[in-house]
C-alpha positions in Angstrom: -28.1 -39.4 16.2 -25.3 -36.9 16.7 -27.8 -34.0 16.6 -30.0 -35.7 19.2 -26.8 -36.2 21.3 -26.3 -32.4 21.1 -29.7 -31.6 22.2 -29.4 -34.1 25.1 -26.3 -32.4 26.2 -27.9 -29.0 26.0 -31.0 -30.1 28.0 -28.8 -31.5 30.8 -26.9 -28.3 31.0 -30.0 -26.2 31.1 -31.4 -28.3 34.0 -28.3 -28.0 36.0 -27.4 -24.3 35.3 -27.8 -21.5 37.7 -29.1 -18.2 36.3 -26.3 -16.1 34.7 -25.3 -12.9 36.5 -26.3 -9.8 34.7 -23.3 -7.8 33.5 -25.1 -4.5 33.1 -22.4 -3.0 30.9 -23.5 0.2 29.2 -21.9 1.7 26.1 -22.1 5.4 25.3 -22.6 5.0 21.6 -22.0 7.6 18.8 -22.8 7.8 15.2 -19.6 8.5 13.3 -19.6 7.1 9.8 -16.2 5.8 8.5 -14.4 6.4 11.8 -10.7 7.1 11.6 -8.9 7.0 14.9 -6.1 9.2 16.4 -4.7 9.3 19.8 -3.2 12.5 21.3 -0.2 12.6 23.6 -2.4 13.0 26.7 -4.0 9.6 25.8 -7.4 10.8 24.4 -8.8 8.9 21.4 -10.4 10.9 18.6 -12.5 9.5 15.7 -13.2 11.6 12.6 -15.8 10.5 9.9 -18.0 11.5 7.1 -20.3 14.5 7.2 -17.8 16.3 9.6 -18.7 13.9 12.4 -16.3 13.5 15.2 -16.1 12.1 18.8 -13.6 11.5 21.5 -13.1 8.9 24.2 -10.7 8.3 27.1 -11.2 4.4 27.0 -12.5 3.3 23.7 -15.8 2.3 25.4 -17.6 5.6 26.2 -17.7 8.2 23.5 -18.7 11.8 23.3 -19.8 13.5 20.0 -18.3 16.9 19.6 -18.9 17.7 15.8 -21.3 17.0 13.0 -22.3 18.9 9.9 -25.3 20.6 11.6 -23.0 21.9 14.4 -19.6 21.7 12.7 -16.9 22.5 15.4 -14.2 21.1 13.1 -14.8 24.1 11.1 -17.9 26.2 11.8 -17.6 28.1 8.6 -17.0 25.0 6.5 -19.0 26.2 3.4 -16.6 29.1 2.9 -13.4 27.5 4.2 -13.7 24.6 1.8 -15.6 26.3 -1.0 -13.1 25.4 -3.7 -13.4 21.6 -2.9 -17.2 21.7 -2.5 -17.6 23.6 -5.8 -15.4 21.3 -7.8 -17.2 18.2 -6.5 -20.6 20.0 -7.0 -21.7 18.8 -3.6 -22.2 19.8 0.0 -21.0 16.3 1.3 -17.7 15.6 3.0 -16.6 11.9 3.1 -14.1 10.1 5.2 -11.3 12.4 6.5 -8.2 11.3 8.3 -6.1 13.3 11.0 -2.5 13.0 11.9 -0.2 15.2 13.9 3.1 16.1 12.2 6.4 17.3 13.6 5.4 21.0 13.8 2.9 19.9 16.5 -0.2 20.8 14.4 -3.0 18.4 13.4 -3.4 17.8 9.6 -6.8 16.8 8.5 -7.0 15.2 5.0 -10.6 15.9 3.9 -12.5 14.9 0.8 -15.6 16.1 -0.9 -17.7 14.0 -3.3 -21.4 13.8 -4.1 -21.3 10.0 -4.0 -22.8 8.8 -7.3 -19.8 9.7 -9.4 -16.0 10.1 -8.9 -16.1 13.8 -9.3 -14.1 14.5 -6.1 -11.5 16.7 -4.4 -9.1 15.7 -1.7 -7.3 18.4 0.3 -5.6 19.2 3.6 -6.4 21.5 6.4 -4.5 22.2 9.7 -5.3 23.1 13.3 -3.5 23.6 16.5 -6.1 21.5 18.2 -7.5 18.0 17.4 -11.0 19.5 17.8 -10.4 22.2 15.3 -11.1 24.6 13.8 -9.2 23.4 10.8 -8.1 26.0 8.2 -7.8 24.9 4.6 -4.3 24.7 3.1 -5.0 23.4 -0.4 -6.5 20.7 -2.7 -4.1 18.0 -3.2 -5.9 15.7 -5.8 -8.9 15.9 -8.0 -10.8 13.1 -9.9 -13.7 12.8 -12.3 -12.8 15.7 -14.5 -13.0 15.7 -18.3 -10.9 12.9 -19.8 -10.6 11.0 -16.5 -10.9 7.2 -17.0 -13.0 6.1 -14.0 -12.1 2.4 -14.6 -8.3 3.0 -14.3 -7.9 6.1 -12.0 -8.9 6.5 -8.4 -11.7 8.3 -6.9 -9.9 10.8 -4.7 -11.6 10.1 -1.5 -11.0 8.0 1.7 -7.5 9.0 2.7 -5.3 7.3 5.4 -2.1 9.0 6.2 0.6 7.2 8.1 4.5 6.9 8.6 6.5 4.0 7.4 8.1 1.3 9.8 11.0 3.6 10.5 8.8 6.6 11.3 10.5 8.7 8.7 8.6 8.6 5.4 5.0 9.7 5.2 2.4 8.1 3.0 -1.3 8.5 2.0 -3.3 5.5 0.9 -6.7 6.4 -0.6 -9.4 5.4 -3.1 -13.0 4.2 -3.4 -14.4 2.1 -6.2 -13.4 3.5 -9.7 -9.8 2.6 -10.5 -9.1 1.2 -7.1 -6.8 1.9 -4.2 -3.5 4.0 -4.6 -0.6 5.1 -2.6 1.3 8.5 -2.6 4.3 9.6 -0.6 3.9 12.9 1.3 6.4 15.5 2.6 6.5 14.8 6.4 7.4 18.5 7.0 4.6 20.0 5.1 2.0 17.2 4.7 1.9 17.8 0.8 2.5 15.5 -2.0 6.1 14.9 -2.8 7.1 15.8 -6.3 8.3 13.4 -8.9 5.5 10.8 -8.5 2.8 9.6 -11.0 -0.2 11.9 -10.6 -2.1 9.4 -8.5 0.8 7.3 -7.1 1.2 3.6 -7.0 -1.8 1.3 -7.8 -2.2 -1.3 -5.1 -5.4 -3.1 -6.1 -8.9 -2.7 -7.6 -10.2 -1.3 -10.9 -13.2 -1.4 -13.3 -15.4 0.0 -10.4 -14.7 -2.9 -8.0 -16.7 -2.2 -4.7 -13.6 -1.6 -2.6 -12.9 1.4 -0.5 -11.9 2.7 2.9 -8.2 1.7 2.8 -6.2 1.8 6.1 -2.5 0.8 6.5 -0.7 -0.1 9.7 2.6 -1.6 10.3 3.1 -4.6 12.8 6.6 -4.5 14.3 6.2 -8.1 15.6 5.5 -9.6 12.2 7.3 -7.0 10.1 4.4 -6.7 7.7 2.3 -3.7 6.5 -1.4 -4.6 6.7 -3.9 -3.0 4.3 -7.4 -3.1 5.6 -10.2 -2.6 3.2 -14.1 -2.6 3.0 -15.8 -4.5 0.3 -19.4 -4.1 -1.0 -21.8 -1.3 -0.6 -22.3 0.6 2.7 -26.1 0.4 3.0 -27.8 -2.0 5.4 -28.6 -4.4 2.5 -25.4 -3.9 0.5 -23.0 -6.4 2.1 -20.2 -4.1 3.6 -17.4 -6.3 5.0 -13.9 -5.9 6.2 -10.9 -7.4 4.6 -7.1 -7.3 5.0 -4.0 -8.1 3.0 -0.3 -7.6 3.7 3.1 -6.8 2.3 6.7 -6.6 3.4 7.0 -3.4 1.5 4.7 -0.3 2.0 4.2 0.0 -1.8 3.3 -3.7 -2.2 2.7 -6.0 -3.8 0.0 -6.9 -1.2 -1.1 -10.5 -0.9 -3.9 -12.4 1.0 -3.6 -15.6 2.9 -3.9 -17.7 -0.2 -0.8 -15.9 -1.6 -2.9 -14.2 -4.3 -1.6 -10.8 -5.5 -4.2 -8.2 -4.7 -3.3 -6.5 -8.1 -5.6 -9.2 -9.5 -8.4 -8.1 -7.3 -10.7 -6.1 -9.6 -13.8 -6.5 -11.7 -13.5 -8.0 -15.1 -13.6 -5.4 -17.9 -16.9 -3.6 -18.2 -18.5 -5.9 -15.5 -18.7 -3.0 -13.0 -19.6 -3.5 -9.4 -19.6 -7.3 -9.6 -18.8 -8.5 -6.1 -18.3 -12.1 -7.3 -15.2 -11.0 -9.0 -13.5 -9.6 -5.9 -14.9 -11.9 -3.2 -12.2 -14.6 -3.6 -9.5 -12.0 -2.7 -8.5 -10.7 0.7 -8.8 -12.1 4.2 -12.4 -11.5 5.4 -12.3 -10.4 9.0 -16.0 -9.7 9.6 -19.2 -9.3 7.6 -23.0 -9.3 8.4 -23.5 -11.8 11.2 -25.9 -13.0 13.9 -25.5 -15.3 17.1 -28.6 -17.3 17.4 -29.5 -17.8 21.1 -29.7 -21.4 22.3 -32.5 -22.9 24.4 -32.2 -21.9 28.0 -30.0 -18.8 27.5 -30.8 -15.7 29.6 -32.3 -13.9 26.5 -33.6 -14.9 23.2 -32.5 -11.6 21.7 -30.5 -12.0 18.5 -29.0 -8.7 17.1 -28.3 -9.1 13.4 -25.3 -7.0 12.5 -25.3 -5.7 8.9 -22.6 -4.0 6.8 -19.8 -3.5 9.3 -17.0 -1.6 7.8 -14.8 1.3 6.9 -12.5 0.6 9.8 -9.5 2.2 11.2 -6.9 0.4 13.6 -5.0 1.5 16.6 -1.9 -0.2 18.0 -0.9 0.5 21.7 2.9 0.0 21.7 2.9 0.1 25.4 0.7 -2.8 25.9 1.1 -4.5 22.6 -2.8 -4.7 22.0 -4.5 -3.9 18.8 -8.0 -2.4 18.2 -10.3 -2.3 15.3 -12.7 0.7 15.1 -15.6 0.6 12.6 -19.1 1.6 12.1 -22.0 -0.9 11.7 -25.6 -1.1 10.9 -28.3 -3.5 12.1 -31.0 -5.4 10.3 -33.6 -4.1 12.8 -32.7 -0.4 12.5 -31.9 0.0 8.8 -29.3 2.6 7.7 -28.8 3.9 11.3 -25.3 3.3 12.4 -23.0 3.4 15.5 -19.3 3.0 16.2 -18.0 -0.3 17.6 -14.5 -1.2 18.8 -13.2 -4.7 18.8 -9.9 -6.1 19.9 -7.6 -7.7 17.2 -5.4 -10.7 17.9 -2.7 -12.0 15.5 -2.6 -15.7 14.8 0.3 -18.1 14.3 0.4 -17.2 10.6 0.7 -13.5 11.2 -2.9 -12.6 10.3 -5.2 -10.3 12.4 -8.4 -11.8 13.8 -11.3 -9.8 15.0 -12.9 -10.4 18.4 -16.6 -11.4 18.1 -17.6 -9.1 20.9 -17.2 -5.4 21.6 -14.2 -4.2 23.6 -14.7 -3.6 27.3 -12.2 -2.2 29.7 -10.3 -4.6 31.8 -11.6 -3.1 34.9 -15.2 -3.9 33.7 -14.5 -7.7 33.6 -15.5 -9.8 36.6 -12.7 -10.5 39.1 -13.2 -14.2 38.6 -13.3 -14.0 34.8 -11.7 -17.2 33.3 -11.8 -18.9 30.0 -13.9 -22.1 29.9 -13.4 -24.0 26.6 -16.0 -26.7 27.1 -19.8 -26.5 27.0 -22.3 -25.2 24.6 -21.1 -22.7 22.0 -22.5 -20.6 19.1 -20.1 -21.0 16.2 -20.1 -18.7 13.3 -18.0 -18.8 10.0 -17.7 -15.6 7.9 -16.9 -17.4 4.7 -15.4 -15.4 1.8 -18.6 -13.9 0.2 -19.8 -10.4 0.1 -22.9 -11.4 2.1 -25.9 -9.0 2.0 -27.7 -11.1 4.5 -26.1 -11.9 7.9 -24.4 -15.3 8.4 -26.0 -17.1 11.4 -24.2 -19.2 14.1 -24.8 -22.9 14.6 -25.1 -24.7 18.0 -22.2 -27.0 18.9 -20.8 -28.7 22.1 -17.1 -28.5 22.9 -16.8 -31.7 25.0 -14.4 -32.7 27.7 -12.8 -35.3 25.6 -11.8 -32.7 22.9 -14.7 -33.6 20.5 -17.0 -31.1 18.8 -20.4 -32.2 18.0 -23.8 -30.8 16.9 -24.4 -28.4 14.0 -20.8 -29.0 13.0 -18.4 -31.7 13.9 -14.7 -32.0 14.7 -12.2 -31.5 17.6 -10.5 -29.0 19.5 -7.4 -28.4 21.7 -6.5 -25.7 24.2 -3.0 -24.3 24.0 -0.8 -22.0 26.0 -2.0 -18.5 26.9 -5.6 -19.1 26.0 -4.7 -20.1 22.4 -6.6 -22.9 20.8 -6.9 -24.9 17.6 -10.2 -26.3 16.4 -10.9 -28.5 13.5 -14.3 -28.5 11.9 -15.4 -30.4 8.9 -11.8 -31.0 7.8 -10.7 -27.3 8.2 -8.3 -26.4 11.0 -8.4 -23.0 12.7 -5.9 -21.5 15.1 -6.9 -18.7 17.4 -7.3 -17.1 20.8 -9.9 -17.4 23.6 -10.9 -14.7 26.0 -13.6 -13.5 28.2 -15.9 -11.1 26.5 -19.2 -9.3 26.9 -22.2 -10.8 25.1 -24.4 -7.8 24.7 -27.5 -9.9 23.5 -27.2 -11.9 26.7 -25.9 -9.1 28.9 -23.3 -11.5 30.4 -19.5 -12.2 30.4 -18.8 -15.4 28.6 -15.9 -17.2 27.0 -15.4 -16.2 23.3 -12.8 -17.2 20.7 -11.7 -15.9 17.4 -9.8 -18.2 15.0 -8.6 -18.3 11.4 -7.6 -21.1 9.0 -4.2 -21.1 7.3 -5.9 -19.9 4.1 -7.7 -17.0 5.8 -11.2 -18.3 6.7 -12.5 -16.7 9.9 -14.3 -18.6 12.7 -15.9 -17.2 15.9 -17.2 -18.9 18.9 -19.4 -17.6 21.8 -20.2 -19.7 24.9 -23.8 -20.0 25.7 -25.1 -18.6 29.0 -27.0 -20.6 31.6 -24.3 -23.3 32.0 
């Protein structure tokens, strides 16, 4: 009977609705795999990725590609400049780099070379006076996969992220992919090189026995006083379940924990199990995986893009506005292993965990002048669960009713709070989050959206249906 009630509500809304106004937002997309973000003093955003791909944007919406391996403006003579690293790794492939500006005013690119099917890798640093290059090699910092190297215990020397501590004084590099897990090393802030007196690979933070975890990225939130370690689980291919997770610590060197209070040092594959995603799925707060919002009857469009394998993110915090942004690449079920960059806003919940917006970021001046949050009506609700899902999770239809009830494909209640905050209880689980007006690209319309999370780290998204 409750399902019938939902469809009766939907039918009435459809009959009374006026056609939704087309938003006609256009994104200038780029293909940068594993995008790592940096902002220059003049306000321009740069992202650097695998295969020497790089792009810039003035607003995080429209991007312009300026380098790729076939036309490598980051270093036109890369085969010679980085010959030592390429030769050691026996490859022509560059993986995810990271760029940071140090006190001498120069830009330091931490690059890595790896063929991909083994941990035979070299991680080095190069410098340039410009964020667009050319970058000149300084030296190799780390090597992995050589004779005598234990790939179940030691890290694959790729995927660097270089950052300053909360005080802005000490410089660190977090790195690693599969193999022995994710590691942290302290660097000299004057030279960008590894400080002496540390273990060869640094401090072990999580992973091991070839657990499918990579793309580490650490940021500090001054409001919560936590360091947040973002990660990607699963394989990067369209059918391999890439998804983004996060854990946190009061100390940069850890230990890092998830929302369940589990130590991430326990997040690894069982001995000799290798690449078993079931071993790692229970750990870390899952922010986003493969997903699809199924259109409801009467909506402007029946288009339903199926996002697959979103991941290898970086994060930008705007200390002037207090806003947070997640930058990642994603694939789609309909286009296979082709990928584009997407930017989503991050919101922190009452428990101090980041939540990912279900829609792509658009500038404030792109929003309608009369944009307002409406927390009643027909919604598409999507739960991300904890799994490493190789097939997208699909939304269910539900009605958020005037009396605070939730009916339809899931049942419960909701309550609006101050500042567009909300709490919603579904099937006995309570989620706290934030509502906003976002751009639904499938429907080409601005609609009310929300992102919420339970106390133990389960993510819930909601997007209001058009045509009501």
